C-alpha positions as CSV (number, residue, x, y, z in Angstrom):
1,M,-100.2,39.0,-31.2
2,K,-103.6,38.5,-30.4
3,S,-105.0,38.2,-33.8
4,L,-102.2,36.1,-34.9
5,S,-102.8,32.8,-36.4
6,L,-100.2,30.5,-35.3
7,P,-98.7,26.5,-36.1
8,A,-100.7,24.1,-33.6
9,S,-99.4,22.3,-31.0
10,L,-98.9,18.9,-31.5
11,A,-99.2,18.1,-27.6
12,T,-103.1,17.9,-27.4
13,G,-104.0,15.4,-24.0
14,E,-105.1,16.8,-20.9
15,H,-102.2,15.6,-19.1
16,V,-98.5,15.5,-20.1
17,G,-97.4,13.2,-22.9
18,R,-94.7,11.1,-23.9
19,K,-94.3,13.0,-26.7
20,E,-94.4,16.2,-25.1
21,K,-91.9,15.2,-22.6
22,W,-89.6,13.6,-25.1
23,F,-89.3,16.4,-27.8
24,G,-90.6,19.3,-26.1
25,Y,-88.7,19.4,-22.6
26,L,-85.5,17.2,-23.3
27,I,-84.5,16.7,-27.7
28,G,-86.6,20.5,-28.2
29,P,-84.5,23.1,-26.1
30,T,-81.1,21.4,-26.5
31,G,-80.3,23.9,-29.8
32,A,-80.8,27.0,-27.7
33,L,-79.6,25.7,-24.5
34,L,-76.4,24.1,-26.4
35,L,-75.6,27.2,-28.1
36,N,-75.4,29.2,-24.4
37,A,-74.0,26.8,-22.9
38,V,-71.0,26.9,-25.4
39,L,-71.2,30.8,-25.3
40,A,-71.2,30.8,-21.4
41,V,-67.9,28.7,-21.6
42,Y,-66.0,29.8,-24.6
43,L,-67.1,33.4,-25.6
44,N,-65.1,34.9,-23.3
45,V,-62.0,32.6,-24.5
46,F,-62.9,34.2,-28.1
47,Y,-62.9,37.9,-26.8
48,T,-59.4,37.5,-24.7
49,D,-57.6,34.7,-27.0
50,V,-58.3,35.3,-30.5
51,L,-59.5,38.9,-30.7
52,K,-56.9,39.7,-28.0
53,L,-59.0,42.5,-26.4
54,T,-57.9,41.9,-22.7
55,G,-55.6,44.4,-22.9
56,V,-58.4,47.2,-24.4
57,W,-58.5,50.5,-22.4
58,G,-55.8,49.6,-19.8
59,G,-58.3,46.2,-19.2
60,A,-61.5,47.8,-18.7
61,F,-63.0,47.2,-21.9
62,L,-64.2,43.7,-20.8
63,M,-64.9,44.6,-17.5
64,V,-67.3,47.2,-18.9
65,F,-68.5,46.0,-21.4
66,P,-70.5,43.1,-20.2
67,I,-71.5,44.5,-17.2
68,I,-72.9,47.5,-19.0
69,S,-74.3,45.0,-22.3
70,K,-76.1,42.7,-18.9
71,V,-77.8,45.5,-17.5
72,I,-79.4,46.5,-21.1
73,D,-80.4,42.6,-21.2
74,A,-82.1,43.0,-17.7
75,V,-84.3,46.3,-19.3
76,T,-84.9,44.1,-21.9
77,N,-85.9,41.0,-19.5
78,I,-88.3,43.1,-17.8
79,V,-90.1,44.4,-21.1
80,M,-90.3,40.7,-22.4
81,G,-92.0,39.9,-19.5
82,Q,-94.3,42.4,-19.9
83,V,-95.0,41.5,-23.3
84,I,-95.7,38.1,-22.6
85,E,-98.3,38.4,-19.8
86,R,-100.3,40.6,-22.3
87,T,-99.8,38.2,-25.1
88,R,-103.8,36.2,-25.9
89,T,-103.3,33.6,-28.9
90,K,-104.6,30.1,-29.1
91,E,-101.5,28.5,-28.4
92,G,-100.6,30.4,-25.1
93,K,-98.8,33.6,-24.2
94,A,-95.3,32.5,-24.0
95,R,-95.0,29.5,-26.6
96,P,-95.5,31.7,-29.6
97,W,-92.5,33.6,-29.1
98,M,-90.2,30.6,-29.3
99,L,-91.1,31.0,-33.4
100,L,-89.3,34.5,-33.1
101,A,-86.5,33.2,-31.0
102,A,-85.7,30.1,-33.3
103,I,-85.3,32.8,-36.4
104,L,-83.6,35.2,-34.2
105,L,-80.8,33.1,-32.0
106,P,-79.1,31.6,-35.5
107,I,-78.4,34.8,-37.0
108,T,-77.4,36.4,-33.4
109,G,-75.1,33.6,-33.3
110,I,-73.3,33.6,-36.1
111,L,-73.1,37.4,-35.7
112,L,-70.9,37.2,-32.5
113,F,-68.3,35.5,-34.4
114,T,-68.1,37.5,-37.8
115,V,-65.9,40.5,-36.1
116,P,-64.2,41.9,-39.0
117,Q,-60.4,42.0,-38.8
118,A,-60.6,46.0,-38.9
119,S,-59.6,48.9,-36.4
120,E,-59.7,48.4,-32.7
121,T,-62.4,50.5,-33.0
122,V,-64.2,48.8,-35.5
123,Q,-64.0,45.2,-33.7
124,I,-65.4,47.3,-30.5
125,I,-68.2,48.3,-31.6
126,W,-69.0,45.1,-34.0
127,V,-68.6,42.9,-30.0
128,V,-71.2,45.6,-28.5
129,L,-73.8,45.1,-31.3
130,S,-73.8,41.6,-31.9
131,F,-73.5,40.7,-28.1
132,N,-76.6,42.6,-27.2
133,L,-78.4,41.5,-30.2
134,F,-77.7,37.8,-29.0
135,Y,-78.2,38.4,-25.1
136,S,-80.2,41.5,-24.9
137,L,-82.7,40.0,-28.1
138,A,-83.0,36.8,-29.2
139,F,-81.2,34.6,-26.2
140,T,-83.5,36.7,-24.0
141,I,-86.8,36.0,-26.3
142,Y,-86.3,32.6,-26.1
143,N,-85.1,32.0,-22.4
144,M,-88.1,34.2,-21.3
145,S,-90.8,31.5,-23.0
146,H,-88.5,28.7,-22.2
147,A,-88.3,29.5,-17.9
148,L,-92.3,29.6,-18.6
149,M,-92.9,25.8,-20.1
150,V,-92.9,23.9,-16.8
151,P,-94.6,26.6,-14.8
152,L,-97.8,26.9,-17.5
153,S,-97.6,23.2,-18.7
154,T,-99.3,21.8,-15.7
155,R,-100.3,22.3,-12.2
156,E,-100.2,18.5,-11.7
157,T,-97.3,18.0,-8.8
158,K,-95.6,14.7,-10.1
159,E,-96.3,15.8,-13.6
160,R,-94.2,19.1,-13.4
161,G,-91.4,17.3,-11.4
162,I,-91.2,15.0,-14.8
163,L,-90.6,17.9,-16.7
164,S,-88.1,19.9,-14.3
165,V,-86.1,16.1,-14.7
166,F,-86.4,15.9,-18.7
167,N,-86.2,20.2,-18.6
168,N,-82.9,19.8,-16.9
169,V,-81.5,16.9,-18.4
170,A,-81.8,18.9,-22.0
171,A,-79.3,21.5,-20.0
172,V,-77.4,19.6,-17.9
173,M,-76.2,16.1,-19.7
174,V,-76.8,16.8,-23.5
175,S,-75.5,20.4,-23.6
176,G,-72.6,19.2,-20.9
177,I,-71.3,15.6,-23.5
178,I,-70.9,17.8,-26.3
179,V,-69.3,21.1,-23.8
180,A,-67.2,18.6,-21.3
181,L,-66.6,16.3,-23.2
182,I,-66.2,17.3,-27.1
183,F,-65.3,20.3,-27.4
184,P,-62.0,20.7,-25.0
185,M,-61.0,16.8,-26.3
186,V,-61.8,17.8,-30.3
187,V,-62.7,21.0,-30.6
188,M,-60.7,23.6,-29.1
189,P,-57.3,21.6,-29.9
190,M,-58.5,22.3,-33.8
191,L,-59.7,25.6,-33.3
192,G,-56.3,27.4,-31.3
193,V,-56.6,30.9,-32.3
194,N,-57.9,30.4,-35.8
195,R,-60.7,32.8,-36.3
196,T,-62.0,31.5,-40.0
197,A,-62.3,27.7,-37.8
198,W,-64.1,29.6,-34.7
199,L,-66.7,31.6,-37.5
200,L,-67.7,28.1,-39.1
201,T,-67.6,25.9,-36.1
202,M,-70.2,28.3,-34.0
203,S,-72.4,29.0,-37.0
204,L,-73.1,25.0,-37.4
205,L,-74.1,25.6,-33.5
206,S,-75.9,28.7,-34.2
207,I,-78.3,26.9,-37.1
208,L,-78.7,24.0,-35.5
209,A,-80.8,26.0,-32.7
210,L,-84.1,26.5,-35.4
211,P,-85.0,23.4,-35.9
212,L,-84.7,21.8,-32.6
213,T,-86.8,25.1,-31.0
214,L,-89.1,24.5,-33.8
215,L,-89.9,21.6,-32.3
216,E,-89.6,23.2,-28.9
217,Y,-92.4,25.3,-30.0
218,F,-94.3,22.0,-31.5
219,F,-94.6,19.7,-28.4
220,T,-94.9,22.1,-25.6
221,K,-98.7,23.1,-23.9
222,E,-100.0,25.8,-21.4
223,R,-102.5,24.4,-19.6
224,V,-102.3,26.4,-16.9
225,T,-103.1,29.6,-19.4
226,E,-106.0,27.6,-20.9
227,E,-107.3,26.9,-17.8
228,I,-107.4,30.5,-16.6
229,G,-108.4,31.7,-19.5
230,N,-107.0,34.9,-22.1
231,S,-109.9,36.5,-20.2
232,E,-107.9,37.1,-17.3
233,E,-107.0,41.3,-16.3
234,V,-103.6,41.7,-16.7
235,R,-102.3,44.2,-13.4
236,P,-100.6,47.1,-13.8
237,I,-96.7,46.3,-13.2
238,K,-96.8,48.6,-9.7
239,E,-99.2,46.1,-8.5
240,Q,-97.4,43.3,-9.9
241,L,-94.4,44.5,-8.3
242,K,-96.0,44.8,-4.7
243,V,-97.0,41.3,-4.9
244,I,-93.6,40.0,-5.3
245,L,-91.4,42.3,-3.7
246,H,-94.2,41.3,0.0
247,E,-93.5,37.4,-0.8
248,K,-91.1,35.7,1.4
249,Y,-90.6,33.0,-0.9
250,W,-90.1,34.9,-4.4
251,V,-87.3,37.1,-2.5
252,I,-85.3,34.2,-1.0
253,L,-85.5,32.4,-4.6
254,A,-84.5,35.8,-5.7
255,L,-81.6,35.8,-3.3
256,Y,-80.9,32.1,-4.5
257,F,-80.7,33.2,-8.0
258,L,-78.2,36.1,-7.6
259,L,-75.8,34.0,-5.4
260,F,-76.4,30.7,-7.7
261,T,-75.9,32.4,-10.8
262,L,-73.0,34.2,-10.0
263,G,-70.9,31.4,-8.5
264,S,-71.7,29.6,-11.5
265,G,-70.7,32.5,-14.0
266,F,-67.5,32.4,-12.1
267,K,-66.8,28.7,-12.6
268,N,-68.1,28.8,-16.4
269,S,-65.8,31.8,-17.3
270,A,-62.8,30.6,-15.5
271,L,-63.0,27.2,-16.7
272,V,-61.0,26.8,-19.4
273,Y,-58.3,29.0,-18.4
274,Y,-58.2,27.0,-14.8
275,C,-57.5,24.0,-16.5
276,N,-54.9,25.4,-18.9
277,Y,-52.7,27.2,-17.3
278,V,-53.2,25.8,-13.7
279,L,-54.1,22.0,-14.0
280,G,-53.0,21.1,-17.5
281,S,-51.2,22.4,-19.7
282,Y,-52.7,24.9,-22.5
283,N,-55.7,22.9,-24.9
284,D,-54.3,19.7,-23.9
285,G,-57.2,17.6,-25.1
286,V,-57.5,15.6,-21.8
287,T,-57.4,18.1,-18.4
288,Q,-60.5,19.9,-19.2
289,T,-62.3,17.0,-20.2
290,M,-61.5,15.2,-16.9
291,V,-62.7,17.8,-15.0
292,S,-66.2,18.1,-16.5
293,V,-66.6,14.7,-17.5
294,I,-65.2,12.9,-14.2
295,G,-66.7,15.6,-12.1
296,G,-70.0,15.2,-14.3
297,I,-71.0,11.9,-13.9
298,P,-73.1,12.4,-11.0
299,M,-75.6,14.3,-13.4
300,G,-76.5,11.0,-15.2
301,I,-76.4,9.0,-12.2
302,G,-79.4,11.8,-11.0
303,I,-81.6,11.4,-13.5
304,F,-83.1,8.3,-12.3
305,A,-82.5,9.0,-8.4
306,V,-83.0,13.1,-7.6
307,W,-87.3,12.9,-8.4
308,P,-87.5,10.0,-6.1
309,L,-85.8,11.3,-3.5
310,A,-87.0,14.8,-4.0
311,K,-90.6,13.4,-3.8
312,K,-89.9,11.6,-0.4
313,F,-88.1,14.6,1.5
314,G,-89.0,17.7,-0.2
315,K,-87.4,19.3,-2.9
316,R,-86.1,22.0,-0.7
317,N,-84.8,19.2,1.5
318,V,-82.7,17.5,-1.1
319,T,-81.6,20.8,-2.5
320,L,-80.2,22.0,0.9
321,C,-78.3,18.6,1.5
322,G,-76.8,18.6,-2.0
323,F,-75.7,22.3,-1.4
324,I,-73.4,20.8,1.9
325,L,-72.4,18.1,-0.2
326,Y,-71.2,20.9,-2.9
327,A,-69.5,23.0,-1.3
328,I,-67.3,19.6,1.1
329,G,-66.4,18.7,-2.8
330,G,-65.4,22.7,-3.3
331,I,-62.8,22.5,-0.2
332,I,-61.7,19.6,-1.3
333,C,-60.4,21.0,-4.9
334,F,-59.2,24.0,-2.9
335,L,-57.1,22.0,-0.6
336,A,-54.5,21.1,-3.6
337,P,-55.9,22.8,-7.1
338,K,-53.2,21.8,-9.1
339,N,-53.4,17.8,-8.0
340,M,-55.8,16.3,-10.9
341,T,-56.6,13.2,-9.0
342,V,-57.7,15.3,-5.8
343,V,-59.7,18.2,-8.0
344,L,-61.4,15.3,-10.0
345,I,-62.9,13.4,-6.3
346,G,-63.4,16.9,-5.4
347,Q,-65.2,17.5,-8.6
348,F,-67.2,14.5,-8.4
349,I,-68.2,15.3,-4.6
350,K,-69.5,19.1,-5.4
351,N,-71.6,17.6,-8.7
352,L,-73.1,15.1,-7.0
353,G,-74.5,17.5,-4.2
354,G,-75.6,20.1,-7.2
355,L,-78.1,17.8,-8.5
356,P,-81.4,18.8,-6.8
357,A,-80.3,22.8,-7.9
358,S,-79.9,20.9,-11.6
359,Y,-83.1,18.6,-12.0
360,V,-86.0,19.8,-9.4
361,F,-85.5,23.6,-9.2
362,A,-87.9,24.3,-11.3
363,A,-90.4,22.8,-10.0
364,L,-90.0,24.3,-6.6
365,F,-90.0,28.1,-8.4
366,A,-93.4,26.9,-10.0
367,D,-94.5,26.5,-6.8
368,V,-93.9,29.5,-5.5
369,L,-95.9,31.0,-8.7
370,D,-99.0,29.0,-7.9
371,H,-98.3,29.7,-4.0
372,I,-98.3,33.4,-5.3
373,E,-101.4,33.0,-7.3
374,W,-103.1,31.7,-4.4
375,K,-102.1,34.0,-1.8
376,V,-103.7,36.9,-4.5
377,G,-105.8,35.8,-6.8
378,F,-103.8,36.2,-10.0
379,R,-100.5,35.2,-11.4
380,C,-97.3,36.9,-11.8
381,D,-95.5,34.8,-14.2
382,G,-93.9,37.3,-16.5
383,L,-92.7,39.8,-14.2
384,A,-91.8,37.2,-11.4
385,T,-89.6,35.2,-14.1
386,S,-88.1,38.6,-15.8
387,I,-86.7,39.8,-12.3
388,N,-85.2,36.7,-12.2
389,S,-83.7,36.8,-15.4
390,V,-82.4,40.5,-14.7
391,I,-80.8,39.0,-11.5
392,T,-79.0,35.9,-12.8
393,T,-78.3,38.2,-16.5
394,I,-76.6,40.9,-14.1
395,A,-74.9,38.0,-12.1
396,V,-73.4,36.8,-15.6
397,G,-72.1,39.9,-16.8
398,L,-70.8,40.9,-13.1
399,A,-69.0,37.5,-13.2
400,S,-67.6,37.9,-17.0
401,G,-66.2,41.7,-16.2
402,V,-64.8,41.1,-12.7
403,L,-62.6,38.1,-14.0
404,N,-61.7,39.8,-17.5
405,L,-60.3,42.7,-15.3
406,C,-58.7,40.9,-12.7
407,M,-57.0,38.9,-15.5
408,S,-55.8,42.0,-16.9
409,F,-54.3,43.4,-13.7
410,A,-52.5,40.2,-12.5
411,G,-50.6,39.9,-16.2
412,Y,-52.7,37.4,-18.5
413,K,-50.5,36.7,-21.6
414,A,-52.9,35.4,-24.6
415,P,-51.7,32.7,-26.8
416,D,-50.4,33.6,-30.1
417,F,-51.3,31.6,-33.9
418,I,-48.0,31.1,-36.0
419,Q,-50.3,32.1,-39.2
420,A,-47.0,30.4,-41.0
421,T,-47.8,27.0,-39.6
422,G,-51.2,27.3,-38.4
423,E,-50.0,26.4,-35.0
424,T,-51.4,28.0,-31.7
425,I,-48.9,28.8,-28.6
426,G,-50.0,29.0,-25.1
427,Y,-48.2,30.5,-22.5
428,V,-47.3,29.9,-18.6
429,Q,-48.9,32.2,-17.1
430,N,-47.7,33.9,-13.6
431,A,-48.8,33.0,-10.3
432,A,-51.1,35.9,-9.6
433,T,-53.0,35.1,-12.6
434,Q,-52.6,31.3,-11.9
435,N,-54.2,32.1,-8.1
436,V,-57.4,34.3,-10.0
437,F,-58.3,31.0,-11.9
438,T,-57.9,28.8,-8.8
439,F,-60.3,31.4,-6.6
440,F,-63.1,32.3,-9.1
441,F,-63.1,28.7,-10.5
442,L,-63.7,26.5,-7.3
443,G,-63.2,29.1,-4.1
444,L,-66.3,31.3,-4.7
445,E,-68.4,28.3,-4.9
446,I,-67.5,27.0,-1.4
447,I,-68.8,30.2,-0.1
448,V,-71.7,30.5,-2.3
449,A,-72.9,26.8,-1.1
450,I,-72.8,27.9,2.3
451,I,-74.8,30.5,2.4
452,L,-77.3,28.7,0.0
453,V,-77.8,26.0,2.9
454,V,-78.7,28.9,4.8
455,L,-81.2,30.8,2.6
456,L,-83.0,27.5,1.7
457,K,-83.9,26.4,5.5
458,F,-86.9,28.9,5.4
459,L,-88.0,28.0,1.9
460,D,-90.8,25.8,3.3
461,V,-93.6,26.5,-0.2
462,E,-94.1,23.1,-0.3
463,K,-95.6,22.5,3.2
464,H,-99.5,23.7,1.8
465,I,-98.6,23.7,-1.8
466,E,-100.9,20.9,-2.9
467,K,-103.8,21.9,-0.6
468,E,-103.2,25.6,-2.5
469,Q,-103.1,24.1,-5.8
470,A,-106.9,22.4,-5.1
471,E,-108.1,25.7,-3.9
472,I,-106.6,27.3,-7.1
473,K,-108.8,24.6,-9.5
474,A,-111.9,25.4,-6.9
475,R,-112.2,29.1,-7.8
476,K,-111.6,28.8,-11.2
477,T,-114.3,25.8,-11.4
478,S,-116.8,28.1,-9.3
479,E,-116.0,31.3,-12.0
480,V,-116.9,28.9,-14.9
């Protein structure tokens, strides 16, 4: 993309401006992130309940297919990281790829739900190809470029923190309102297992990603890339890999991403099933809404509270303390998983503890990338981000695959669509199946939170980061 002429950014200031925060980091990302959030919760439901693939290959298909697909996705993440690292344009190295992602996201998103009513073999082939076109191609391109926006936007700690909050409001609040409120209360009772209704709804959601991703492109700016200049030598991947693997802060973050994503992956995959068959009844329009919304109220409060706390006590410290609350809330839920009142109280406490992880952790990751640059004299943004993405990608595939296998072995019975009446009939699941949903939605994250509390004690990168950032700027000034 070196000689390609691209539309100029509308964010032109030396410092992050108001329009950049609102359009580039809050409103713009909501298209792709909303689509991804909906798919994270409901795509597996489409496979198990609408396509009824749970029993294919004795239950092995829905275990093996997500894992293998996520391995492919992991490889494309590595490749995309290096492509970004070698991209040289006036508009930066990551942002240009958002333009391609804006086109690919709606196309591949629609293909996920246009599975033909043909033989089982044809459907399996379509599912595998469409899944990989979306996740291994379209969303990889978007997510890799999007993930670098906060680290590359500015070195100013305060500005980074604010952008991190805005960025995660897009992911948590906007996506959360629709996924947690509108979908379970309004959309899912209407969809049931009607394939045509699923296709129309998901197509509209996919198309929405196009204009919003373009908005993110036009209202973001890579100031750090401009500061470094396009003449910086791209180090061999072997050299970059050696650097990040010997950097303890990055290793800690990699473990963090693995564990946190694994726990979140199981929780997201099991959410609908837990609400339909353990806590409430099938698509009752109330249970999932209550769990998600009441439990998610702290996410709205956190917009105003979390960054002041992080500035006062440190990003690492508030995140660590948050995971202590996270574990306590999870334990409360797990003690009475069929009691709505107890579960709602536990979810509220749990999500209160999850605030720092949701809103400020991207800024902490940016600090680690700066620390690596200070230490070795060059940046490893693309490789470090792609490996983190690889870790989280495989964790998501593993979570989905293991849950599907456990559902099959436990005897999960998918709902049926009655063509004559247009109604969907959901069945009561046996005790073993209910236990699977309860453990993966509530139990596993308790274990994860306790481990993360211990792990984060060693992530003290903030201790000298301002001094290191100042030294990096001084080096760049002396080189001019």
